[in-house]
C-alpha positions in Angstrom: 119.2 -5.4 85.7 119.0 -6.7 82.2 121.4 -9.6 82.8 119.5 -10.3 86.1 116.3 -10.5 84.1 117.8 -13.0 81.7 119.4 -15.1 84.5 116.2 -15.2 86.5 114.2 -16.3 83.4 116.6 -19.0 82.5 116.7 -20.3 86.1 112.8 -20.2 86.3 111.5 -21.0 82.8 108.1 -22.3 84.0 107.4 -19.2 86.0 108.7 -17.0 83.2 106.3 -18.7 80.8 103.4 -18.5 83.3 104.0 -14.7 83.6 104.4 -13.9 80.0 104.2 -16.8 77.5 100.7 -18.2 78.1 99.0 -14.8 78.1 98.9 -14.6 74.3 98.0 -18.2 73.8 95.0 -17.8 76.0 94.0 -14.6 74.3 94.3 -12.6 77.5 95.9 -9.6 75.9 96.5 -6.8 78.4 95.8 -3.3 76.9 98.7 -0.9 77.0 98.0 1.9 79.4 97.6 5.1 77.4 98.2 7.4 80.3 101.9 6.9 80.8 102.1 9.6 83.4 101.1 7.1 86.1 103.3 4.0 85.6 102.7 0.8 87.4 104.7 0.2 90.6 106.6 -2.7 89.0 108.4 -0.4 86.5 108.9 2.5 88.9 112.5 1.5 89.9 113.5 1.4 86.2 111.9 4.8 85.6 113.9 6.2 88.5 117.2 4.9 87.2 116.4 6.2 83.6 115.3 9.5 85.0 118.6 9.9 86.9 120.6 9.0 83.7 118.6 11.6 81.7 119.0 14.2 84.5 122.8 13.8 84.6 123.1 14.0 80.8 124.1 10.3 80.4 120.9 9.4 78.5 119.2 11.5 75.8 116.4 13.7 76.9 113.5 11.4 76.1 110.4 10.4 78.0 111.6 7.9 80.6 108.6 5.7 80.0 109.5 5.4 76.3 113.0 4.5 77.2 111.8 2.0 79.8 109.4 0.3 77.6 111.9 0.1 74.7 114.5 -1.3 77.0 112.1 -3.9 78.5 110.8 -4.9 75.1 114.3 -5.5 73.8 115.4 -7.4 76.9 112.3 -9.5 77.1 112.3 -10.2 73.4 115.9 -11.4 73.5 115.2 -13.6 76.5 112.0 -15.1 75.0 113.8 -15.9 71.8 116.6 -17.5 73.5 114.3 -19.7 75.6 112.2 -20.7 72.6 114.9 -21.2 70.0 118.4 -21.4 71.6 118.1 -22.9 75.1 121.5 -23.7 76.3 123.2 -22.4 73.2 126.8 -21.4 73.8 126.4 -18.2 71.8 123.2 -17.0 73.5 124.9 -15.0 76.4 127.2 -13.2 73.9 124.3 -12.4 71.6 122.3 -11.0 74.6 125.3 -8.9 75.7 125.7 -7.5 72.2 122.1 -6.6 72.0 122.2 -4.8 75.3 125.3 -2.9 74.3 123.7 -1.8 71.1 120.5 -0.8 72.8 122.3 1.2 75.5 124.4 3.1 72.9 121.2 4.2 71.2 120.1 6.0 74.4 123.5 7.5 75.4 124.5 11.1 74.8 128.0 11.9 73.6 128.9 12.5 77.3 127.3 9.1 78.2 129.3 7.4 75.5 132.5 8.8 76.9 131.6 7.7 80.4 130.7 4.2 79.2 134.1 3.9 77.4 135.9 5.1 80.5 134.1 2.7 82.6 134.7 -0.2 80.2 138.5 0.7 80.2 138.7 0.9 83.9 136.7 -2.3 84.6 136.7 -4.6 81.5 135.2 -7.5 83.5 132.1 -5.4 84.2 131.3 -5.3 80.5 131.1 -9.1 80.4 128.3 -9.4 83.0 
């Protein structure tokens, strides 16, 4: 999902900017919902995936909303920085992939780390996506 987010943003920079970039410039800050028990529909699929990873012991036992918001913030931040400062830079995709790998390791349990290593060894091309 994170690579898809990046790919979509790079393919649609005007829409990405309209969705996120101009909000701060216009002073249209959106308050963070304090009641995280009722997430918005747009983040529900991510919460379901994270919940399943927690339930199976792959991710640490944390509040799924905290994991989702942290994951989205890192993903969005990396994409926004790339679009603003490094558009088309040859190193940008590798930098983004390194950020994702570091972020994911932070949420993985020891069991999750083992599974990730096994998956990477079985399908090395998957780690490049």
